[in-house]
C-alpha positions as CSV (number, residue, x, y, z in Angstrom):
1,M,0.2,21.4,38.6
2,S,-3.0,21.8,36.5
3,N,-0.9,23.3,33.7
4,D,1.3,20.2,33.8
5,I,-1.7,17.9,33.7
6,E,-3.1,19.8,30.7
7,E,0.2,19.7,28.9
8,L,0.7,16.0,29.7
9,T,-2.8,15.2,28.5
10,K,-2.0,16.8,25.1
11,L,1.4,15.1,24.9
12,N,-0.2,11.7,25.7
13,K,-2.7,12.3,22.8
14,D,0.2,13.3,20.6
15,Y,2.1,10.1,21.6
16,V,-0.9,7.8,20.8
17,D,-1.6,9.6,17.6
18,S,2.1,9.4,16.6
19,V,2.0,5.6,17.1
20,Q,-1.1,5.3,14.8
21,N,0.3,7.6,12.2
22,S,3.9,6.5,12.2
23,D,4.9,10.1,13.0
24,V,8.6,9.9,13.5
25,K,8.9,13.7,13.4
26,R,6.6,14.2,16.3
27,F,8.3,11.5,18.3
28,D,11.6,13.1,17.6
29,E,10.3,16.2,19.3
30,I,8.8,14.7,22.4
31,L,11.3,11.8,23.2
32,A,14.2,12.5,25.6
33,K,17.7,11.6,24.3
34,E,17.8,8.9,27.0
35,F,14.4,7.4,26.1
36,Y,13.9,3.6,26.2
37,S,10.8,1.5,25.5
38,T,9.6,-2.0,25.9
39,L,7.5,-2.8,22.7
40,P,4.5,-5.1,22.7
41,D,6.7,-8.0,21.5
42,K,8.8,-7.5,24.6
43,T,11.7,-6.1,22.7
44,F,13.6,-3.4,24.7
45,V,14.8,-0.6,22.5
46,D,16.6,2.8,22.8
47,R,15.4,6.0,21.2
48,D,17.1,5.5,17.8
49,A,15.7,1.9,17.5
50,F,12.2,3.1,18.6
51,L,12.2,5.9,15.9
52,K,13.2,3.3,13.3
53,F,10.4,1.0,14.5
54,T,7.9,3.9,14.5
55,A,8.7,4.6,10.8
56,I,7.2,1.2,9.9
57,P,3.4,1.7,9.4
58,V,1.3,0.0,12.0
59,K,-1.2,-2.6,11.0
60,I,-3.7,-1.6,13.6
61,K,-6.3,1.2,13.1
62,N,-8.6,3.4,15.2
63,L,-6.0,3.5,18.1
64,T,-7.5,5.3,21.1
65,A,-6.6,5.6,24.8
66,D,-8.9,5.7,27.8
67,D,-8.8,5.0,31.5
68,I,-5.9,7.5,31.5
69,K,-4.2,8.2,34.9
70,I,-1.6,11.0,35.0
71,R,0.4,11.4,38.1
72,V,2.8,14.3,38.5
73,M,5.6,14.2,41.1
74,G,7.6,17.4,40.7
75,D,9.5,17.2,37.4
76,F,8.5,13.6,36.8
77,A,5.2,12.1,35.7
78,I,3.8,8.7,35.0
79,I,0.9,8.1,32.6
80,H,-1.0,4.8,32.7
81,A,-3.7,4.1,30.2
82,R,-5.6,1.4,28.3
83,T,-5.6,1.3,24.5
84,N,-8.3,0.2,22.2
85,Y,-7.8,-0.6,18.5
86,I,-8.8,-2.7,15.6
87,T,-6.3,-5.4,14.5
88,A,-5.2,-6.0,10.9
89,D,-7.8,-8.8,10.7
90,D,-10.6,-6.4,11.9
91,Q,-10.8,-7.7,15.4
92,K,-11.4,-5.4,18.4
93,A,-8.4,-5.5,20.8
94,S,-7.0,-3.6,23.7
95,G,-3.8,-3.2,25.7
96,R,-2.2,-1.1,28.3
97,Y,0.8,1.3,28.5
98,T,2.8,3.1,31.1
99,D,4.8,6.2,29.9
100,C,7.3,8.1,32.1
101,W,7.9,11.8,31.5
102,A,10.5,14.1,32.8
103,K,10.5,17.9,32.7
104,Q,13.8,18.9,31.2
105,N,14.7,22.6,30.6
106,G,11.0,23.5,31.2
107,R,9.7,20.9,28.6
108,W,8.1,17.5,29.3
109,L,9.8,14.7,27.4
110,A,9.1,11.0,27.4
111,V,11.9,9.1,29.0
112,S,10.4,5.6,29.1
113,A,7.5,3.6,27.7
114,H,6.2,0.1,28.3
115,V,3.5,-1.3,26.1
116,S,1.5,-4.5,26.4
117,R,-1.2,-6.0,24.1
């Protein structure tokens, strides 16, 4: 299980960095085909819509995650965390997210995300 925690820790960082950097290519690699997400504006989107949304540069900066809790249950994992960032008008802000991951063919892929700000 420690290898899974290490891998999920890295994937979690990749996910957060990909949000900050609008990295559609990396998301395309780590999202399962059946991925769905609830965005901060409460929009519920599938994988394709999420990738299109991700291509739009974010207006926040210095996005980081802390208070990270990774729970592995066999081939399924849930990551809970808090985000901290600077808004477009230079205000400190925070939010929370929950990401669900499934191990498919030996690889961890994100299958669901829920973000609140």
